[in-house]
All heavy atoms as TSV, in Angstrom:
chain	resi	resn	atom	element	x	y	z
A	1	MET	N	N	66.380	-35.934	113.412
A	1	MET	CA	C	66.338	-36.244	114.836
A	1	MET	C	C	65.315	-35.549	115.522
A	1	MET	O	O	64.414	-36.120	116.303
A	1	MET	CB	C	67.664	-36.022	115.583
A	1	MET	CG	C	67.717	-36.497	117.043
A	1	MET	SD	S	69.157	-36.155	117.816
A	1	MET	CE	C	68.889	-34.516	118.584
A	2	THR	N	N	65.041	-34.334	115.053
A	2	THR	CA	C	63.970	-33.537	115.615
A	2	THR	C	C	62.571	-34.091	115.330
A	2	THR	O	O	61.780	-34.173	116.237
A	2	THR	CB	C	64.000	-32.067	115.011
A	2	THR	OG1	O	65.211	-31.512	115.275
A	2	THR	CG2	C	62.966	-31.177	115.666
A	3	GLN	N	N	62.405	-34.614	114.159
A	3	GLN	CA	C	61.085	-35.128	113.893
A	3	GLN	C	C	60.792	-36.414	114.576
A	3	GLN	O	O	59.701	-36.626	115.104
A	3	GLN	CB	C	60.949	-35.493	112.245
A	3	GLN	CG	C	60.937	-34.206	111.481
A	3	GLN	CD	C	61.049	-34.499	109.970
A	3	GLN	OE1	O	61.755	-35.448	109.628
A	3	GLN	NE2	N	60.403	-33.746	109.120
A	4	LEU	N	N	61.807	-37.239	114.741
A	4	LEU	CA	C	61.692	-38.406	115.538
A	4	LEU	C	C	61.417	-38.237	116.960
A	4	LEU	O	O	60.569	-38.790	117.530
A	4	LEU	CB	C	62.921	-39.289	115.416
A	4	LEU	CG	C	63.204	-39.966	114.059
A	4	LEU	CD1	C	64.591	-40.565	114.058
A	4	LEU	CD2	C	62.270	-41.042	113.800
A	5	ARG	N	N	62.119	-37.119	117.551
A	5	ARG	CA	C	61.907	-36.818	118.912
A	5	ARG	C	C	60.491	-36.244	119.094
A	5	ARG	O	O	59.825	-36.676	120.065
A	5	ARG	CB	C	62.961	-35.688	119.328
A	5	ARG	CG	C	62.718	-35.168	120.772
A	5	ARG	CD	C	63.707	-34.103	121.180
A	5	ARG	NE	N	63.694	-32.958	120.293
A	5	ARG	CZ	C	62.951	-32.002	120.341
A	5	ARG	NH1	N	61.995	-31.988	121.343
A	5	ARG	NH2	N	63.042	-30.849	119.595
A	6	LYS	N	N	60.042	-35.418	118.231
A	6	LYS	CA	C	58.734	-34.820	118.365
A	6	LYS	C	C	57.708	-35.984	118.071
A	6	LYS	O	O	56.603	-35.805	118.669
A	6	LYS	CB	C	58.634	-33.672	117.404
A	6	LYS	CG	C	59.387	-32.494	117.929
A	6	LYS	CD	C	59.058	-31.292	116.940
A	6	LYS	CE	C	59.960	-29.964	117.453
A	6	LYS	NZ	N	59.629	-28.844	116.657
A	7	ALA	N	N	57.891	-36.790	117.166
A	7	ALA	CA	C	56.887	-37.848	116.917
A	7	ALA	C	C	56.648	-38.791	118.196
A	7	ALA	O	O	55.614	-39.252	118.433
A	7	ALA	CB	C	57.331	-38.755	115.780
A	8	ARG	N	N	57.815	-38.770	119.038
A	8	ARG	CA	C	57.665	-39.566	120.250
A	8	ARG	C	C	57.252	-38.614	121.468
A	8	ARG	O	O	57.253	-39.039	122.577
A	8	ARG	CB	C	58.991	-40.206	120.622
A	8	ARG	CG	C	59.149	-41.484	119.737
A	8	ARG	CD	C	60.607	-41.778	119.470
A	8	ARG	NE	N	60.680	-42.988	118.571
A	8	ARG	CZ	C	60.405	-43.126	117.338
A	8	ARG	NH1	N	60.013	-42.090	116.690
A	8	ARG	NH2	N	60.516	-44.233	116.674
A	9	ARG	N	N	56.925	-37.434	121.112
A	9	ARG	CA	C	56.460	-36.437	122.146
A	9	ARG	C	C	57.409	-36.237	123.252
A	9	ARG	O	O	57.070	-36.204	124.452
A	9	ARG	CB	C	55.052	-36.796	122.647
A	9	ARG	CG	C	53.989	-36.830	121.533
A	9	ARG	CD	C	52.687	-37.253	122.133
A	9	ARG	NE	N	51.716	-37.613	121.063
A	9	ARG	CZ	C	50.879	-36.803	120.427
A	9	ARG	NH1	N	50.889	-35.507	120.771
A	9	ARG	NH2	N	50.158	-37.187	119.523
A	10	LEU	N	N	58.716	-36.077	122.861
A	10	LEU	CA	C	59.814	-35.845	123.865
A	10	LEU	C	C	60.360	-34.446	123.775
A	10	LEU	O	O	60.527	-33.999	122.553
A	10	LEU	CB	C	60.998	-36.855	123.594
A	10	LEU	CG	C	60.762	-38.419	123.814
A	10	LEU	CD1	C	61.823	-39.178	123.329
A	10	LEU	CD2	C	60.444	-38.611	125.320
A	11	THR	N	N	60.475	-33.856	124.828
A	11	THR	CA	C	61.187	-32.606	124.878
A	11	THR	C	C	62.736	-32.909	124.909
A	11	THR	O	O	63.188	-34.014	125.104
A	11	THR	CB	C	60.840	-31.854	126.163
A	11	THR	OG1	O	61.416	-32.542	127.286
A	11	THR	CG2	C	59.329	-31.565	126.301
A	12	LEU	N	N	63.476	-31.809	124.651
A	12	LEU	CA	C	64.930	-32.012	124.697
A	12	LEU	C	C	65.348	-32.360	126.165
A	12	LEU	O	O	66.262	-33.241	126.293
A	12	LEU	CB	C	65.621	-30.656	124.307
A	12	LEU	CG	C	65.535	-30.217	122.915
A	12	LEU	CD1	C	65.942	-28.854	122.598
A	12	LEU	CD2	C	66.214	-31.324	121.890
A	13	VAL	N	N	64.748	-31.947	127.108
A	13	VAL	CA	C	65.023	-32.250	128.458
A	13	VAL	C	C	64.760	-33.832	128.681
A	13	VAL	O	O	65.578	-34.509	129.273
A	13	VAL	CB	C	64.239	-31.481	129.498
A	13	VAL	CG1	C	64.399	-31.943	130.961
A	13	VAL	CG2	C	64.714	-30.018	129.422
A	14	GLN	N	N	63.662	-34.240	128.211
A	14	GLN	CA	C	63.321	-35.741	128.393
A	14	GLN	C	C	64.303	-36.590	127.640
A	14	GLN	O	O	64.677	-37.577	128.182
A	14	GLN	CB	C	61.891	-35.891	127.909
A	14	GLN	CG	C	60.813	-35.320	128.742
A	14	GLN	CD	C	59.466	-35.386	128.206
A	14	GLN	OE1	O	59.233	-35.152	127.078
A	14	GLN	NE2	N	58.445	-35.628	129.004
A	15	LEU	N	N	64.648	-36.194	126.459
A	15	LEU	CA	C	65.581	-37.032	125.669
A	15	LEU	C	C	66.977	-36.967	126.347
A	15	LEU	O	O	67.583	-38.041	126.496
A	15	LEU	CB	C	65.772	-36.484	124.172
A	15	LEU	CG	C	66.681	-37.116	123.355
A	15	LEU	CD1	C	66.349	-38.633	123.247
A	15	LEU	CD2	C	66.700	-36.581	121.950
A	16	SER	N	N	67.375	-35.784	126.921
A	16	SER	CA	C	68.558	-35.676	127.719
A	16	SER	C	C	68.556	-36.683	128.886
A	16	SER	O	O	69.596	-37.355	129.116
A	16	SER	CB	C	68.869	-34.244	128.121
A	16	SER	OG	O	69.928	-34.194	128.886
A	17	GLU	N	N	67.484	-36.749	129.529
A	17	GLU	CA	C	67.311	-37.681	130.655
A	17	GLU	C	C	67.400	-39.069	130.279
A	17	GLU	O	O	68.062	-39.897	130.940
A	17	GLU	CB	C	66.044	-37.425	131.403
A	17	GLU	CG	C	65.906	-36.067	132.151
A	17	GLU	CD	C	64.546	-35.715	132.658
A	17	GLU	OE1	O	63.549	-36.357	132.288
A	17	GLU	OE2	O	64.465	-34.699	133.327
A	18	ARG	N	N	66.799	-39.458	129.189
A	18	ARG	CA	C	66.985	-40.852	128.549
A	18	ARG	C	C	68.481	-41.105	128.359
A	18	ARG	O	O	68.954	-42.262	128.687
A	18	ARG	CB	C	66.199	-41.009	127.314
A	18	ARG	CG	C	64.651	-41.149	127.609
A	18	ARG	CD	C	63.986	-41.521	126.260
A	18	ARG	NE	N	62.599	-41.618	126.500
A	18	ARG	CZ	C	61.757	-42.269	125.670
A	18	ARG	NH1	N	62.228	-42.726	124.501
A	18	ARG	NH2	N	60.500	-42.375	125.895
A	19	LEU	N	N	69.160	-40.205	127.767
A	19	LEU	CA	C	70.534	-40.431	127.416
A	19	LEU	C	C	71.308	-40.608	128.715
A	19	LEU	O	O	72.269	-41.439	128.705
A	19	LEU	CB	C	71.046	-39.271	126.617
A	19	LEU	CG	C	70.513	-39.264	125.151
A	19	LEU	CD1	C	70.753	-37.927	124.524
A	19	LEU	CD2	C	71.099	-40.414	124.295
A	20	THR	N	N	71.131	-39.867	129.602
A	20	THR	CA	C	71.718	-39.958	130.911
A	20	THR	C	C	71.584	-41.290	131.545
A	20	THR	O	O	72.430	-41.980	132.118
A	20	THR	CB	C	71.295	-38.794	131.955
A	20	THR	OG1	O	71.703	-37.530	131.407
A	20	THR	CG2	C	71.955	-38.908	133.301
A	21	ASP	N	N	70.263	-41.744	131.417
A	21	ASP	CA	C	69.941	-43.124	132.020
A	21	ASP	C	C	70.741	-44.238	131.264
A	21	ASP	O	O	70.961	-45.312	131.816
A	21	ASP	CB	C	68.450	-43.345	131.930
A	21	ASP	CG	C	67.639	-42.535	132.854
A	21	ASP	OD1	O	68.149	-41.909	133.828
A	21	ASP	OD2	O	66.404	-42.443	132.646
A	22	LEU	N	N	70.933	-43.977	129.925
A	22	LEU	CA	C	71.736	-44.836	129.151
A	22	LEU	C	C	73.265	-44.866	129.418
A	22	LEU	O	O	73.988	-45.577	128.679
A	22	LEU	CB	C	71.437	-44.703	127.753
A	22	LEU	CG	C	69.996	-45.018	127.258
A	22	LEU	CD1	C	69.583	-44.602	125.875
A	22	LEU	CD2	C	69.762	-46.635	127.292
A	23	GLY	N	N	73.612	-43.873	130.210
A	23	GLY	CA	C	75.050	-43.678	130.416
A	23	GLY	C	C	75.816	-42.853	129.458
A	23	GLY	O	O	77.001	-42.869	129.405
A	24	ARG	N	N	75.069	-42.063	128.645
A	24	ARG	CA	C	75.690	-41.258	127.570
A	24	ARG	C	C	75.097	-39.850	127.719
A	24	ARG	O	O	74.327	-39.467	126.863
A	24	ARG	CB	C	75.476	-41.852	126.249
A	24	ARG	CG	C	76.323	-41.224	125.156
A	24	ARG	CD	C	77.741	-41.599	125.276
A	24	ARG	NE	N	78.587	-40.965	124.248
A	24	ARG	CZ	C	79.859	-40.863	124.217
A	24	ARG	NH1	N	80.500	-41.636	125.158
A	24	ARG	NH2	N	80.501	-40.293	123.284
A	25	PRO	N	N	75.346	-39.090	128.823
A	25	PRO	CA	C	74.667	-37.888	129.038
A	25	PRO	C	C	74.980	-36.747	127.840
A	25	PRO	O	O	76.190	-36.561	127.551
A	25	PRO	CB	C	75.025	-37.346	130.345
A	25	PRO	CG	C	76.331	-38.052	130.591
A	25	PRO	CD	C	76.248	-39.397	129.771
A	26	ILE	N	N	74.020	-36.158	127.395
A	26	ILE	CA	C	74.129	-35.013	126.552
A	26	ILE	C	C	73.086	-33.976	127.026
A	26	ILE	O	O	71.969	-34.236	127.086
A	26	ILE	CB	C	73.730	-35.340	124.976
A	26	ILE	CG1	C	74.755	-36.424	124.524
A	26	ILE	CG2	C	73.996	-34.102	124.150
A	26	ILE	CD1	C	74.495	-36.859	123.020
A	27	LEU	N	N	73.571	-32.753	127.350
A	27	LEU	CA	C	72.729	-31.748	127.875
A	27	LEU	C	C	71.705	-31.338	126.757
A	27	LEU	O	O	71.849	-31.424	125.555
A	27	LEU	CB	C	73.440	-30.507	128.349
A	27	LEU	CG	C	74.478	-30.704	129.488
A	27	LEU	CD1	C	75.366	-29.514	129.633
A	27	LEU	CD2	C	73.673	-31.091	130.761
A	28	PRO	N	N	70.493	-30.709	127.240
A	28	PRO	CA	C	69.471	-30.321	126.231
A	28	PRO	C	C	70.086	-29.353	125.295
A	28	PRO	O	O	69.767	-29.354	124.104
A	28	PRO	CB	C	68.380	-29.678	127.165
A	28	PRO	CG	C	68.580	-30.457	128.421
A	28	PRO	CD	C	69.992	-30.712	128.595
A	29	THR	N	N	70.977	-28.409	125.805
A	29	THR	CA	C	71.724	-27.383	124.844
A	29	THR	C	C	72.463	-28.212	123.790
A	29	THR	O	O	72.569	-27.706	122.618
A	29	THR	CB	C	72.482	-26.447	125.688
A	29	THR	OG1	O	73.420	-27.171	126.445
A	29	THR	CG2	C	71.584	-25.514	126.540
A	30	GLY	N	N	73.126	-29.346	124.159
A	30	GLY	CA	C	73.966	-30.022	123.149
A	30	GLY	C	C	73.011	-30.742	122.238
A	30	GLY	O	O	73.322	-30.660	120.955
A	31	LEU	N	N	71.864	-31.245	122.654
A	31	LEU	CA	C	70.930	-31.847	121.714
A	31	LEU	C	C	70.295	-30.817	120.755
A	31	LEU	O	O	70.190	-31.113	119.554
A	31	LEU	CB	C	69.725	-32.470	122.484
A	31	LEU	CG	C	70.166	-33.652	123.316
A	31	LEU	CD1	C	69.074	-34.102	124.254
A	31	LEU	CD2	C	70.552	-34.799	122.481
A	32	SER	N	N	70.086	-29.624	121.260
A	32	SER	CA	C	69.614	-28.611	120.337
A	32	SER	C	C	70.630	-28.223	119.228
A	32	SER	O	O	70.246	-28.115	118.097
A	32	SER	CB	C	69.189	-27.214	121.164
A	32	SER	OG	O	68.859	-26.244	120.309
A	33	LYS	N	N	71.862	-28.164	119.626
A	33	LYS	CA	C	72.936	-27.960	118.710
A	33	LYS	C	C	73.038	-29.051	117.682
A	33	LYS	O	O	73.323	-28.719	116.488
A	33	LYS	CB	C	74.278	-27.772	119.351
A	33	LYS	CG	C	74.277	-26.424	120.112
A	33	LYS	CD	C	75.692	-26.206	120.862
A	33	LYS	CE	C	75.662	-24.934	121.640
A	33	LYS	NZ	N	77.013	-24.716	122.273
A	34	ILE	N	N	72.913	-30.239	118.109
A	34	ILE	CA	C	72.903	-31.389	117.207
A	34	ILE	C	C	71.697	-31.266	116.196
A	34	ILE	O	O	71.932	-31.463	114.952
A	34	ILE	CB	C	72.849	-32.766	117.932
A	34	ILE	CG1	C	74.091	-33.017	118.748
A	34	ILE	CG2	C	72.425	-33.974	116.988
A	34	ILE	CD1	C	73.988	-34.212	119.782
A	35	GLU	N	N	70.515	-31.017	116.693
A	35	GLU	CA	C	69.368	-30.899	115.796
A	35	GLU	C	C	69.496	-29.654	114.845
A	35	GLU	O	O	68.977	-29.723	113.726
A	35	GLU	CB	C	68.099	-30.619	116.729
A	35	GLU	CG	C	67.618	-31.819	117.454
A	35	GLU	CD	C	66.330	-31.665	118.179
A	35	GLU	OE1	O	65.852	-30.559	118.222
A	35	GLU	OE2	O	65.768	-32.671	118.607
A	36	HIS	N	N	70.242	-28.766	115.206
A	36	HIS	CA	C	70.501	-27.523	114.263
A	36	HIS	C	C	71.669	-27.650	113.443
A	36	HIS	O	O	71.993	-26.706	112.789
A	36	HIS	CB	C	70.466	-26.198	114.984
A	36	HIS	CG	C	69.144	-25.915	115.590
A	36	HIS	ND1	N	68.710	-26.195	116.842
A	36	HIS	CD2	C	68.036	-25.258	115.034
A	36	HIS	CE1	C	67.404	-25.780	117.027
A	36	HIS	NE2	N	67.020	-25.277	115.941
A	37	GLY	N	N	72.467	-28.864	113.589
A	37	GLY	CA	C	73.598	-28.987	112.742
A	37	GLY	C	C	74.713	-28.210	113.178
A	37	GLY	O	O	75.825	-27.979	112.516
A	38	GLU	N	N	74.750	-27.733	114.498
A	38	GLU	CA	C	75.856	-26.951	115.025
A	38	GLU	C	C	76.875	-27.784	115.817
A	38	GLU	O	O	77.913	-27.308	116.275
A	38	GLU	CB	C	75.351	-25.821	115.988
A	38	GLU	CG	C	74.385	-24.860	115.118
A	38	GLU	CD	C	73.577	-23.968	116.078
A	38	GLU	OE1	O	73.766	-24.032	117.317
A	38	GLU	OE2	O	72.814	-23.233	115.546
A	39	ARG	N	N	76.621	-29.107	116.045
A	39	ARG	CA	C	77.427	-29.999	116.754
A	39	ARG	C	C	77.426	-31.308	116.044
A	39	ARG	O	O	76.367	-31.845	115.652
A	39	ARG	CB	C	76.935	-30.086	118.106
A	39	ARG	CG	C	77.730	-31.111	119.061
A	39	ARG	CD	C	77.205	-31.259	120.476
A	39	ARG	NE	N	77.998	-32.066	121.267
A	39	ARG	CZ	C	77.596	-33.273	121.673
A	39	ARG	NH1	N	76.298	-33.703	121.390
A	39	ARG	NH2	N	78.460	-34.047	122.342
A	40	GLY	N	N	78.594	-31.928	115.967
A	40	GLY	CA	C	78.619	-33.226	115.453
A	40	GLY	C	C	78.355	-34.374	116.429
A	40	GLY	O	O	78.086	-34.090	117.587
A	41	LEU	N	N	78.322	-35.548	115.922
A	41	LEU	CA	C	77.996	-36.783	116.757
A	41	LEU	C	C	79.197	-37.719	116.576
A	41	LEU	O	O	79.651	-37.990	115.566
A	41	LEU	CB	C	76.769	-37.451	116.290
A	41	LEU	CG	C	75.494	-36.888	116.589
A	41	LEU	CD1	C	74.267	-37.705	115.965
A	41	LEU	CD2	C	75.238	-36.822	118.080
A	42	SER	N	N	79.439	-38.290	117.794
A	42	SER	CA	C	80.295	-39.439	117.683
A	42	SER	C	C	79.527	-40.737	117.422
A	42	SER	O	O	78.282	-40.616	117.550
A	42	SER	CB	C	81.143	-39.649	119.067
A	42	SER	OG	O	80.234	-40.136	120.075
A	43	VAL	N	N	80.115	-41.865	117.156
A	43	VAL	CA	C	79.424	-43.048	116.842
A	43	VAL	C	C	78.743	-43.424	118.195
A	43	VAL	O	O	77.553	-43.877	118.210
A	43	VAL	CB	C	80.408	-44.203	116.334
A	43	VAL	CG1	C	79.671	-45.442	116.309
A	43	VAL	CG2	C	80.921	-43.746	115.054
A	44	ASP	N	N	79.378	-43.316	119.236
A	44	ASP	CA	C	78.798	-43.516	120.661
A	44	ASP	C	C	77.543	-42.841	120.894
A	44	ASP	O	O	76.534	-43.371	121.333
A	44	ASP	CB	C	79.736	-43.443	121.824
A	44	ASP	CG	C	80.897	-44.508	121.697
A	44	ASP	OD1	O	80.629	-45.593	121.153
A	44	ASP	OD2	O	82.011	-44.249	122.330
A	45	ASP	N	N	77.593	-41.500	120.478
A	45	ASP	CA	C	76.409	-40.606	120.739
A	45	ASP	C	C	75.285	-41.059	119.768
A	45	ASP	O	O	74.195	-41.164	120.210
A	45	ASP	CB	C	76.722	-39.173	120.333
A	45	ASP	CG	C	77.597	-38.483	121.359
A	45	ASP	OD1	O	77.723	-38.937	122.602
A	45	ASP	OD2	O	78.241	-37.453	120.972
A	46	LEU	N	N	75.622	-41.379	118.511
A	46	LEU	CA	C	74.624	-41.896	117.594
A	46	LEU	C	C	73.891	-43.122	118.064
A	46	LEU	O	O	72.686	-43.208	118.034
A	46	LEU	CB	C	75.346	-42.146	116.236
A	46	LEU	CG	C	74.440	-42.750	115.095
A	46	LEU	CD1	C	73.327	-41.711	114.751
A	46	LEU	CD2	C	75.200	-43.184	113.919
A	47	VAL	N	N	74.629	-44.104	118.588
A	47	VAL	CA	C	74.146	-45.334	119.076
A	47	VAL	C	C	73.225	-45.050	120.281
A	47	VAL	O	O	72.053	-45.578	120.411
A	47	VAL	CB	C	75.142	-46.350	119.489
A	47	VAL	CG1	C	74.616	-47.579	120.072
A	47	VAL	CG2	C	75.923	-46.843	118.194
A	48	ALA	N	N	73.629	-44.194	121.233
A	48	ALA	CA	C	72.905	-43.833	122.401
A	48	ALA	C	C	71.612	-43.079	122.037
A	48	ALA	O	O	70.502	-43.359	122.552
A	48	ALA	CB	C	73.634	-42.920	123.360
A	49	LEU	N	N	71.705	-42.159	121.030
A	49	LEU	CA	C	70.497	-41.424	120.577
A	49	LEU	C	C	69.462	-42.356	119.959
A	49	LEU	O	O	68.345	-42.238	120.228
A	49	LEU	CB	C	70.932	-40.251	119.626
A	49	LEU	CG	C	71.286	-38.957	120.279
A	49	LEU	CD1	C	72.042	-38.177	119.203
A	49	LEU	CD2	C	70.189	-38.300	120.909
A	50	ALA	N	N	70.005	-43.308	119.181
A	50	ALA	CA	C	69.091	-44.185	118.556
A	50	ALA	C	C	68.433	-45.089	119.608
A	50	ALA	O	O	67.164	-45.179	119.530
A	50	ALA	CB	C	69.880	-45.110	117.656
A	51	ALA	N	N	69.102	-45.499	120.596
A	51	ALA	CA	C	68.523	-46.306	121.614
A	51	ALA	C	C	67.465	-45.378	122.389
A	51	ALA	O	O	66.251	-45.938	122.737
A	51	ALA	CB	C	69.558	-46.828	122.596
A	52	ALA	N	N	67.814	-44.195	122.694
A	52	ALA	CA	C	66.897	-43.344	123.467
A	52	ALA	C	C	65.582	-43.004	122.625
A	52	ALA	O	O	64.544	-42.733	123.228
A	52	ALA	CB	C	67.557	-42.051	123.770
A	53	LEU	N	N	65.684	-43.042	121.363
A	53	LEU	CA	C	64.589	-42.757	120.461
A	53	LEU	C	C	63.897	-43.998	119.960
A	53	LEU	O	O	62.933	-44.007	119.212
A	53	LEU	CB	C	64.970	-41.881	119.285
A	53	LEU	CG	C	65.355	-40.536	119.575
A	53	LEU	CD1	C	66.146	-39.825	118.449
A	53	LEU	CD2	C	64.255	-39.637	120.062
A	54	ASP	N	N	64.418	-45.137	120.405
A	54	ASP	CA	C	63.866	-46.464	119.971
A	54	ASP	C	C	63.835	-46.740	118.543
A	54	ASP	O	O	62.869	-47.144	118.002
A	54	ASP	CB	C	62.492	-46.593	120.686
A	54	ASP	CG	C	62.029	-48.139	120.647
A	54	ASP	OD1	O	62.877	-49.013	120.762
A	54	ASP	OD2	O	60.871	-48.312	120.530
A	55	VAL	N	N	64.982	-46.395	117.933
A	55	VAL	CA	C	65.239	-46.724	116.477
A	55	VAL	C	C	66.575	-47.271	116.264
A	55	VAL	O	O	67.390	-47.175	117.265
A	55	VAL	CB	C	65.072	-45.407	115.528
A	55	VAL	CG1	C	63.625	-44.903	115.607
A	55	VAL	CG2	C	66.046	-44.386	115.973
A	56	SER	N	N	66.859	-47.738	115.137
A	56	SER	CA	C	68.268	-48.251	114.896
A	56	SER	C	C	69.127	-46.920	114.512
A	56	SER	O	O	68.601	-45.999	114.054
A	56	SER	CB	C	68.292	-49.342	113.717
A	56	SER	OG	O	67.968	-48.679	112.506
A	57	PRO	N	N	70.499	-47.121	114.650
A	57	PRO	CA	C	71.327	-46.057	114.208
A	57	PRO	C	C	71.161	-45.717	112.763
A	57	PRO	O	O	71.110	-44.619	112.364
A	57	PRO	CB	C	72.683	-46.582	114.524
A	57	PRO	CG	C	72.530	-47.558	115.641
A	57	PRO	CD	C	71.180	-48.198	115.375
A	58	GLU	N	N	70.842	-46.786	111.904
A	58	GLU	CA	C	70.689	-46.495	110.500
A	58	GLU	C	C	69.319	-45.670	110.339
A	58	GLU	O	O	69.328	-44.825	109.493
A	58	GLU	CB	C	70.511	-47.780	109.787
A	58	GLU	CG	C	71.768	-48.655	109.694
A	58	GLU	CD	C	71.945	-49.450	111.002
A	58	GLU	OE1	O	71.064	-49.574	111.837
A	58	GLU	OE2	O	73.060	-50.175	111.071
A	59	GLN	N	N	68.419	-45.947	111.103
A	59	GLN	CA	C	67.065	-45.180	110.972
A	59	GLN	C	C	67.367	-43.741	111.362
A	59	GLN	O	O	66.650	-42.860	110.904
A	59	GLN	CB	C	66.003	-45.783	111.764
A	59	GLN	CG	C	65.590	-47.045	111.157
A	59	GLN	CD	C	64.636	-47.877	112.042
A	59	GLN	OE1	O	64.916	-47.991	113.253
A	59	GLN	NE2	N	63.619	-48.507	111.570
A	60	LEU	N	N	68.194	-43.477	112.315
A	60	LEU	CA	C	68.483	-42.098	112.725
A	60	LEU	C	C	69.217	-41.366	111.752
A	60	LEU	O	O	69.056	-40.199	111.502
A	60	LEU	CB	C	69.270	-42.148	114.103
A	60	LEU	CG	C	69.457	-40.845	114.890
A	60	LEU	CD1	C	68.078	-40.295	115.214
A	60	LEU	CD2	C	70.160	-41.117	116.124
A	61	ILE	N	N	70.123	-42.095	111.012
A	61	ILE	CA	C	70.888	-41.488	109.833
A	61	ILE	C	C	69.920	-41.103	108.718
A	61	ILE	O	O	70.051	-40.078	108.086
A	61	ILE	CB	C	72.049	-42.318	109.440
A	61	ILE	CG1	C	73.102	-42.449	110.569
A	61	ILE	CG2	C	72.660	-41.884	108.193
A	61	ILE	CD1	C	74.120	-43.481	110.366
A	62	ASP	N	N	69.065	-42.076	108.413
A	62	ASP	CA	C	68.141	-41.854	107.178
A	62	ASP	C	C	66.656	-42.151	107.685
A	62	ASP	O	O	66.228	-43.249	107.563
A	62	ASP	CB	C	68.561	-42.742	106.123
A	62	ASP	CG	C	67.590	-42.529	104.906
A	62	ASP	OD1	O	66.861	-41.510	104.843
A	62	ASP	OD2	O	67.561	-43.399	103.993
A	63	PRO	N	N	66.022	-41.202	108.321
A	63	PRO	CA	C	64.719	-41.389	108.990
A	63	PRO	C	C	63.533	-41.390	107.931
A	63	PRO	O	O	62.483	-41.651	108.360
A	63	PRO	CB	C	64.598	-40.296	109.978
A	63	PRO	CG	C	65.415	-39.095	109.278
A	63	PRO	CD	C	66.552	-39.893	108.699
A	64	SER	N	N	63.905	-41.196	106.638
A	64	SER	CA	C	62.728	-41.136	105.604
A	64	SER	C	C	61.690	-42.191	105.709
A	64	SER	O	O	60.519	-41.890	105.831
A	64	SER	CB	C	63.265	-40.871	104.347
A	64	SER	OG	O	64.144	-41.865	103.888
A	65	PRO	N	N	62.160	-43.506	105.817
A	65	PRO	CA	C	61.036	-44.439	105.943
A	65	PRO	C	C	60.298	-44.470	107.115
A	65	PRO	O	O	59.014	-44.608	107.135
A	65	PRO	CB	C	61.799	-45.843	105.885
A	65	PRO	CG	C	63.153	-45.505	105.245
A	65	PRO	CD	C	63.352	-44.027	105.665
A	66	ILE	N	N	60.858	-44.107	108.251
A	66	ILE	CA	C	60.149	-44.037	109.564
A	66	ILE	C	C	59.164	-42.717	109.506
A	66	ILE	O	O	58.042	-42.748	109.903
A	66	ILE	CB	C	61.031	-43.750	110.733
A	66	ILE	CG1	C	61.901	-44.938	110.920
A	66	ILE	CG2	C	60.378	-43.423	111.956
A	66	ILE	CD1	C	62.979	-44.799	111.967
A	67	MET	N	N	59.706	-41.625	108.944
A	67	MET	CA	C	58.825	-40.462	108.950
A	67	MET	C	C	57.634	-40.622	108.113
A	67	MET	O	O	56.570	-40.115	108.263
A	67	MET	CB	C	59.691	-39.185	108.471
A	67	MET	CG	C	60.745	-38.845	109.575
A	67	MET	SD	S	60.158	-38.917	111.297
A	67	MET	CE	C	58.869	-37.773	111.296
A	68	LEU	N	N	57.720	-41.403	107.016
A	68	LEU	CA	C	56.652	-41.670	106.112
A	68	LEU	C	C	55.521	-42.345	106.852
A	68	LEU	O	O	54.418	-42.194	106.728
A	68	LEU	CB	C	57.035	-42.469	104.908
A	68	LEU	CG	C	57.797	-41.761	103.770
A	68	LEU	CD1	C	58.248	-42.675	102.743
A	68	LEU	CD2	C	56.960	-40.601	103.162
A	69	ALA	N	N	56.050	-43.413	107.727
A	69	ALA	CA	C	55.071	-44.079	108.533
A	69	ALA	C	C	54.475	-43.203	109.608
A	69	ALA	O	O	53.266	-43.246	109.883
A	69	ALA	CB	C	55.752	-45.271	109.171
A	70	VAL	N	N	55.275	-42.408	110.226
A	70	VAL	CA	C	54.746	-41.466	111.309
A	70	VAL	C	C	53.757	-40.538	110.744
A	70	VAL	O	O	52.724	-40.353	111.208
A	70	VAL	CB	C	55.868	-40.754	111.964
A	70	VAL	CG1	C	55.451	-39.668	112.818
A	70	VAL	CG2	C	56.727	-41.631	112.760
A	71	GLU	N	N	54.091	-39.928	109.576
A	71	GLU	CA	C	53.106	-39.025	108.893
A	71	GLU	C	C	51.854	-39.675	108.567
A	71	GLU	O	O	50.789	-39.129	108.761
A	71	GLU	CB	C	53.860	-38.384	107.626
A	71	GLU	CG	C	54.945	-37.422	108.028
A	71	GLU	CD	C	55.783	-37.004	106.804
A	71	GLU	OE1	O	55.424	-37.399	105.674
A	71	GLU	OE2	O	56.735	-36.288	106.981
A	72	THR	N	N	51.877	-40.865	108.154
A	72	THR	CA	C	50.621	-41.617	107.801
A	72	THR	C	C	49.799	-41.788	109.013
A	72	THR	O	O	48.640	-41.628	108.931
A	72	THR	CB	C	51.054	-42.963	107.205
A	72	THR	OG1	O	51.845	-42.734	105.949
A	72	THR	CG2	C	49.772	-43.742	106.692
A	73	VAL	N	N	50.397	-42.169	110.166
A	73	VAL	CA	C	49.734	-42.398	111.396
A	73	VAL	C	C	49.161	-41.090	111.897
A	73	VAL	O	O	47.992	-41.081	112.419
A	73	VAL	CB	C	50.696	-42.994	112.482
A	73	VAL	CG1	C	49.962	-43.121	113.857
A	73	VAL	CG2	C	51.031	-44.493	111.988
A	74	ILE	N	N	49.856	-40.047	111.792
A	74	ILE	CA	C	49.396	-38.737	112.329
A	74	ILE	C	C	48.202	-38.244	111.542
A	74	ILE	O	O	47.300	-37.719	112.024
A	74	ILE	CB	C	50.558	-37.682	112.328
A	74	ILE	CG1	C	51.520	-38.068	113.350
A	74	ILE	CG2	C	50.023	-36.258	112.542
A	74	ILE	CD1	C	52.884	-37.194	113.399
A	75	GLN	N	N	48.221	-38.430	110.233
A	75	GLN	CA	C	47.188	-37.955	109.411
A	75	GLN	C	C	45.850	-38.814	109.635
A	75	GLN	O	O	44.850	-38.676	109.807
A	75	GLN	CB	C	47.416	-38.071	107.842
A	75	GLN	CG	C	48.580	-37.204	107.524
A	75	GLN	CD	C	49.022	-37.473	106.031
A	75	GLN	OE1	O	48.461	-38.273	105.318
A	75	GLN	NE2	N	50.028	-36.732	105.620
């Protein structure tokens, strides 16, 4: 999730705001805990995070194909 967020140039605060707009608020501290594996996700959180990052839930679970494309574009 961190790589996807940073690839979209989003801060934790901005991602938190997107989630709030989607009706599934998660505070920036909660997002940080998710990124560091200190907090789990419900299916509803996963779907909202995927929407906020403009990817499918499957891509959020396994971002490797997306990250290969992002790394290619960045280089």
